[in-house]
N, C-alpha and C positions, 0 to 999 in steps of 0.2 A: 126610311129612317130619318133623313134630313128634313123631310116635310113634317114629320111628327114633332121633331125638335123645334122647328120653326113655329108650329102651331102652339106648342107649349110655351115658347118664348113670348109670342104675341099675347097669349092669354095672361101670362104672368105680368107683362108690362101693363096690360089693361087693368088688372087688379091693383097694381101699384098706383097707377094714375088716378084711379077712383078714390084712393085714400086722400089725394090732394084736391079732389073735386074737379079733376080735368077729364072731360069726355074722351073716351078712347078714339073717337073719330077725329079728334083734333091733333093727335100725335104727329101726323105727317106735316100738317101745317105749321105746328110749333117747331118741329125739327128743321123744316125748310127755312123758316124765318131765322132760327138760331144760326144755321150754317151761313146764310147770306150775310147776317150781321157780323159774325166773327171773321168771315173771309174778307169782307170789305174793310174791316178794321186792320186786319193783318196786311192787306194789300197797301193801304195808305202808309202804314209804318215802314214797310219794306221799301216803298218808293222814296220815302224821306231819307232813308239810310243809304240806299244804293243809288247814288247820284252819278258816280264815275266808275262803277264796277266794270271790270273787263272779264267777261266769261269766255272769251274766244279760245283760251287754252284749256278749258275744262270740257271733258267729254259730255255728250248729250245725256248719257245715262247718269252721270254724276249730277248734272244740272237738275234732272228730274228728281233724283234722290234728295237733293238739297231742298227743293221746293216742296216735295211731299212731306219731308220731316217738319218743315216750317209750318205748312198749312195744317198738319196733323196736330201740332201743338196748339194752334189757334182753335181748331175744332174741339180739342179737349178742354178748352176753357182757360188757357194760359192768359195771364194778365197782360195789359199793354206793356208794362215795363219789361216783363220777361220776353215778350215778342220783340221788343226793341233790342234787347241783348242778343237774341238769335239773329236778327237782321244785321246787326253790327258784325257778328261772327261770320255770316255769309259774305258780307262785303269785304272783310279782311282776308278771308280765304281766297276770294276771287282776285284780289289785288296782290296777293302774296306771291312768293316764288313758285315757279312751275313745278308741280309734283306729279309723280306717276299715278295714273288712275288705278284703283278707285280710292286713293288716299283722301281726296276731298270729302267724299260722302262719309267715309269711316271716321275721319277726324271730326267733322261737324256733328255726326250722330252721338259721338262720345261726349262732346261738350254740351250738346243740346239737352241730354239727359240731366245734366247738372243745372244748367242755366234756367230751364223752364220750371224747376222746382223751388227756386230761391224766393223767399218772401221779400217784400220791400225793405223790411227792417234788416234782413240779412245782407241784402245788396248794399244798403247804407253802411253797415258795419264793415264790410269788405272794402268799400271805398275809403272809409276812414283809416283803417289799418294800412292800406296801401299808401295813402298820402303820408302818414306818419313814418312809415318805413322809408319812403323816398326822401323825406325831410332829414331823417337820420343819416342816410347815405350821402346826401348833399352836405351835411355838416362835416362828415368824415373827409369828403373830398376837399372842402375848403380849409379845414383845420388840421388835416392829417392825423386825426385822433378821434376815437369814438366819443359820443356825447357822454356827459357825466350824469350821475344820479339816475332818476327815473327816465330820463331821456334815452338811456341806453336800451330800453325795452319799450317799444311803442304801444304794446297792449297795456302794460302797467301805467304808462303815461296817460292813456285814454281813460282808464277807470279812476286814476288819481284825481282827475278833474271833477269827479262827482263824490269824492270821499266824504266831504263835510256837508255839501249843499244838497245832494240827492243820493243818500246811501242805497236806497231801493233801486236806483238806476244801475248801480254796480251789479246787483243780482240779475237784472234783466240782461245786461250786456254779457255777463258770464254764461247765462242760460242760452243766449243767442249764439255765442261762440261755441258752446258745447253742441248745440244742434247742428252747427255747420261742419262738425267733424264727419258727418255722414257723407259730405260732398267730396272730401279729400282736398278741399281748398285751404284748410288750415289744419294744424296739428297741435296737440297738447303736450306740454313739457313740464315735468315736475322740477321746481326750482328750490326745493328745501325739504328738510325732514318733516316739516309740519303738514305736508300734503298740499302746499300751495302750487297752483298751476298758472302758467301763462300760455297764451295762444299765439302762434306765428303762421305766416303765410307759407304755403308749400310750393315746390317746383311746378306742380300742376296748375296752381294759381298763376304762376309766372308765365306759363304757356298761354293760359286763357287771357290774361291781361294784355298780351300782345295783340290779341284779336278784338278784345272788347274793352271799351272805356266805360267802366261802371259809373263814374261820376258824371260823365257827359250824358249817359242814358237817364240818370236821375234828374239832371238839370233840364233835359228836353221834356220829360214827362211833367215836371213841376211847372214848366211854362205852358 
């Protein structure tokens, strides 16, 4: 039965490849080259991020699970920026407080499902919202009162900057924020009877930001 399924699968793949003008005999060579390229890229990123990681307190099974999940993301075509986020998470988990096994792998797998699906634009928006929120919190700390006007809501402050100069940009940001609802990193809140919404960062984002510096990842890839 399994052999029959395998034969059908190989036949189907050969037919699909022929549509792209790729000889079926080349599939193994192409796959091997793809794997080698993606694994080399992921290895270099991981080495850059894990410079002082201490994995001594993590069980071998968890270490294997972490690396398997990371390399699987690379093989599935995750972008460099997403791989860097995953590498940062691994490094932070390794350097964090000692946790009972298998929490490390379970925690990373949960976050990896989110981090590897983020687009560059979504990562940039999350970094912007986080900085604005931190700026507001710093204002409260210094002045012992919340910011006034649009500064009281960092999402409103973000889109207000484009209100007159780039109104289409506001639609893009709102659409991006709406798409991020799937991740659980932001939530939507109705602020009026007219159906106006704002978006804010969630407790899940707060847990992830302790492991991953989104802005640093963006800066490293831009360099």
